[in-house]
N, C-alpha and C positions, 0 to 999 in steps of 0.2 A: 798852296791850301785851296780847297774847294770853296767857292764863294756860297753864302748862304742867302736863299730866298727869305725875305723878310715878310713873311706871312704870319699873322698872329697865331702862337702856338695852340690857343684855345680852339681855333678853327680847324686845325689839323687833328686835334685830339677828339673831336666830335665825330669824325668820319672813320668807320671801320676801314682797317687796312684792305681787306678783300674788295670792298666797295670801291676804294681809291684806285685800286689797280685794275678793276674790271671797267668801271664807268669812266674814271679818269683817262684811261688809255682810249676809250671809244672817243671822248671829248677831244682828246689830243689829235686823234685822226681828223676830227671835223675842223678844228679850230687852229691846228698848228702851233699850239703853244701858248695861245693868247687867253685862255680861259682859266677859271680858278682850278678846275680839276687837273689841268695840265701842271699848275704850279704846285698843287698838292703832291701829284704823282712825283714831280721833281724832287720834292722834299723827302719823300719816302726813299727814293732811290739814292739820295745823298746821305742818308742816315748812316753813320759808321757804326759797325757792329763791334761792340766793346764788351770784353770779359774781364770782370774784376774777381781775382782770386785773393781770399784773405779771411780775417776773422770778423765776427760780428757778435753783438750782445755779450760781450765780456768787459770787464774793468780793466782794459789794457790800452795804453795810449795808441798802438797801431790800430786796434779795433775802432777806437773812437775816431781816429782820422779816416779809416776805411768807410765807416758809417756816414760821416760827414760828406765825403765824396759822393757816395752813392745817393744820398738825398739830394744834394745839389745837381748831379747829372741826371737825376730822374725828372727834374723839371725842364730839362732841355728837349727841344724837338730834333735835334740832329744826332742823337745817340740811341742806339738799340742796345739795352744793357742787359747782361746776364751776370749771375754771381755764382761762384764756386767756393765752398768752404775748404779751407786747408787745415791740416792737423795743428791743434794747440802745441805750444812748446812744452807745456806741462800738462800731462794727462789729468792731473787733478783739478784743472780750471774747469768751471762749470759756467753755463750761461746764466747771467744775472738780469732780471727785469728791473725796470726804473731808471735806467741809464739814459733814456731818451723819453720824449713825450709819448704819451699813448699811441697817437696817430703815427709819429715817427717810428716807433718801435714796430709798430704792425706792418709799416711799409718795408722796413729793413728786413723782418722775418719773412716777408712774402717775396723777396726779390727772386725772380724766376732763375732757375738753374738752366745751364746751356743744353739745348736739344742735342741729340747725336748729329744732326745735320748743321748745327751752328758752327760756322767758321769764322772766328773772330778776325776783324782787321787789326785790332790791337788787343793784347792782354796785358792788363795792369795788375802785376803780381805784388801784393802788399807785404812783402817780406823779402829779404835779399835773396835772390835766386837767378844765377847767370845762365841757366839751361836755355838752350834756344826754344821758341815757340813752334808748335806744329803747323801753324798757318799765321800769316800776317807778321806783324811785329810784336815786340814785347818791351814793356817798361817795368823795371823792378824798383820797388821803393825800399829805401833804406835809410838809417840815421846812424853811421857809424861815429858814435859819440866821442871815442878816444883816438879818432883821426887815423884809424887803420881799419883794414877790412878783416873781419873775424873769420877764423879759420873754419868755423862751421858753415859759413856761406859759400865756400869755395867749391865743394865736391870734386876736388882734384884739380881745379883751375889754378894755375900758377901765378899767372899775370893777367892784366886786362887785355893784352894783345891776343890773348886766346879766346876771348869772349866774341861770340858771333856778331856780325854787323847788324843782325835783326834785333839786337837786345840794346837797349839804352837804360839810363839810371834816372830816377826820380829821387830828389832829395831836397830838404827843406831851406839849408843855409849853406853860406860859403865854407863855414867850418866843417860841415860834413862833405860838401863836395870836393874839398882837398884831399879827403881820404881816397875818394875814387880816382881822382887825377894821379895821386902818387902810386896807386895800383896799377896805373897805365890804361884806364879807360879813356879813349879820346875825348877831349873837352867838348866837342860838338854833340856828343852822346850823353853829356851830363846836364840834365835839366834841373834848375833851382826854382822851385815853387814854394812859397811859404806856407805855412799852416794858417788856419783862420779860426773864427770864433762865430757863433750864432747871436746876433744882436737881439733877437727876441728873448733870449735869456740874460745875456751879459751886457749889462748897461747900467748906469747909475739910477738908483731909486731911494730917495731918502726915507720914504715910509717904510719900505721893507728893511732898510738899514736899522731904523729905530726898532722895529719889531724884532729883528734877530738879536740886536744887542740886548734888549730886554730879556729875551729868552736865554741868553748866555749868561746874563747877570753882570753885563759891562755898564759901567756908570760913565757920566761925562768926564769923571777924572781918570778914566782909563784910556791910555793910548794902546791900541791893538795892533800887533804884528801878526802876520799870517804867512804860512808856507805850506805848500801842498805838493804831493807826490808820493812815491813809493817808499820814501824814507830810507833808500839805499845810500851806500857810501857816497856816490857821486853827487849826490843832493847837497852836500855840506851841512848836514844836520848837526854834526859835532861842532863845527865853528859857530853855527848859529846858535846853539845853546850856550857856548861860552861867551859869545858877544852878548847875548840877551842877559846873561847873569851880571855883566859889567854895567849894562845900561839900567838894570833894575836897581843897582846901588844908588844911582843918581835920581832916577825916576820910578819911585816905587809903585806908581799906578800903572806901569807898563804891564802889558799881558801878551802872551804868545799863543796863537792857535797853530797847532800842526794837524793837517788832514792827511791821513795815509789812505791806503788801499788794502785793507785786511782781506778782502775777498780773494786776492791772487798773490799777495806778497805778505811776508811776516813783518808789516810795518810797525805794528805796535812793539813787537819784541825788539826791533831794531832801535826804536826811540828809547826803550827802556835801557838797551845797552849803553847807547850813548849818554844818556842821563846818568846812568851808575858810573861812567867813566869821568864824570865831572868831580872836581874837588868838593869836599863835604860843605865847605861854605857856600860854593856856587849851587850845590843841590838845594840848599836851604833857601836861597833867593828864587830858584826857577820852580820848585815843586808847587807852591801855593799859586803861581802865576801862569802855569802852563795849562792849556786846555788841549787835550788830544781827542780827535774824531777819527775814527777808522772805518765806520760803516759806509756802505755804497749810498750816495745821494743822487737825487735827480739833478738835471742841469739847473733847476731852479733853486734847489738846496745848495749846490755848489756855489752859485752866484750870491746867495743870501750870505753864506759865510764870508765870501770875499768882500761883499758890501759892508758887513759888520765891522770890518777892520779898518784901520787908518793907513796902513802901509803894507806892501806885499814885499817879502825878503826872500832872495834866492841866492846864497853864496855858493853856487854850484862849482864843481870840479870839472865835470863833464857832461854835456847835454847835446841832443841832436837838434832840438828846437826850443823846448822849455815852454810849453804851451800855457801853463798856468800863469806865467808872466804876462802873456798877450791877454788872456781873460781877466786877469786882475786890472790891467789897464783899461779894458774895455768897461769895467765896473766902476771906473773913476778912482782907483787907487794910485798914488805915487808908488814907484818901484825902486828897490835896491837890488841890483843884481851884478854879477861878475863881469868885469870888462874883459874884452879880448876873445870871447867865445861866440857861440850861436847868437846869443840875444843881441849882439851888435847889429844884426841885420834889420831889427825891427823896433829898437828902442833909440830915443835920443834924449839929449839933456833937458828937454822941455818937461819931461815927466819921469825921468829915470836917473837914479844916481848910481854910478857904476864903481864897483869895488876894484881898487887896484889889485893886479894878480901877477903872478909869475909863471911862465910855462915850464912845466917839468916833464920829464920822461919816466913813466911808471915801468917797472919791471915786475914780472911775477906770472901767474898763469894767464891763458889767453882772455880771461874776463877782466884782468886787471893789469893789462899792459897797453902802452900806448902813451899819447900825449894828454896832460890834464893841467888845468889851471889851478893854482893855490891862491885862494883870496887872502888878502891881508887882514888879519884879525884886528889889528889896531884902526885900520881905515874903516872897516865894517862898523865897529864900535862908534866911531866918529860920526859916520852918516846915520846910524840908528839914533844917536843922541841928538844929532842936529834936527832930524824931522820930528823928534818927540818934543822938542823945545819950540817948534814953530809949526804947530798943526794947521794954521789957517794957510800957510805957504804950502804945506803939503797938500791940502784939498785943492789949492788952485792948480799945482801940478797935476793932480788926478783928473781934473777937468780937461786940462790940455791933453793929457794921454788918451782919454776916452774919445775926445774928438779926432786925434791922430789916427788911432787904429780903426775907428769906424769908417774913415775915408778910405782905407787901404786894405784892410785884412779880414773882412767878412767872409764866411765860407762861399758865398756865391761869387765874390770877387776873386778870390784865389782859385776856385774851381774853374772859372772861366779861364784863367791862364793855363791851367792843367789841361782843359779840353783843347785848347789852341794847340798845345804840344803834342797831345795824343792824336789829334786829327792830322797834324803835320807828319806824324810818323807813319800815319795810314795813306799818306798821298800816294 
């Protein structure tokens, strides 16, 4: 890997590129590399040309990850960044404002497109695609949550052995990496880099917690569970509703917030379907205690909803990373999540209670085939009841979780790992 010159980035950013190349080169000839101009010129020549291809400004997890990478990489002095939009998977999707701060949204919207002469050293394609790059190397991001490679990703490729050696894989967990290894991608070309969170938004805040609980109508007697996501089958919403109904029998003050993504998924309808599938007695227990939120929220709004709760619950069947679990921990919540899957990579028993699960092979169409984890309903009920009965202990767990993830999983920290792998690919 190239060694980086440790000159303050602010100094480099104050000097126009043309000036650096003209006057820096003159000084280099005069001083044989000992002056500031030479060091600046060295940095300019070391900058890796990076093209990111993906989605932005839509309420989809891949777009949120792409934007976070772009924002973190834009701060670095060793990357010359360009961005190219790729087609949405659903033509009905539309750009949505408010997903980022005003400043960050403006920066993401203004990312420069590659000029015709721009030949990237590395292309980071933020959707599975094994086609070789026209120049340099390519890293393709994917989260095969069911442990297999989706047929729509292959474009005729039969095994990983057919993938060009200029193409490698970026994936966030060991669970998803195993799918690429089974497909035949050499392990040295499978890069595991976890996802992250923005500590400017996701952190404990007792004042905002109290404000949001008051707005929701939550009292001191309410123990509030929360779960966020698309509300698709793999999120385990059905088992969560069944477990919550049983907990509410013993703890009538229990409440459940479900936060969907109505702008790009039929989240509300899926929650209704799963609610309607409950027994009549369970519906009666759940209906007055369930708060559903489907609109798009700013990062502050998402963090406020998390902080208003007392415990995050994710009895997932299949996930690639499960970013809301990380964000909930960052906000100081204890976490209940499925054991054996992707979250094993970033939770531990100091702040997370893991639901026993069994691995099963799903069969069906290509969207519902592969490996999934079936959470144990009785164990989930026990964990939810235990944390409801001991809120002080849960709060202590949440504080430990916030410290744990803040030390390891901020976007700046994980993007530094990403950049290291990207720069190595460009070597």
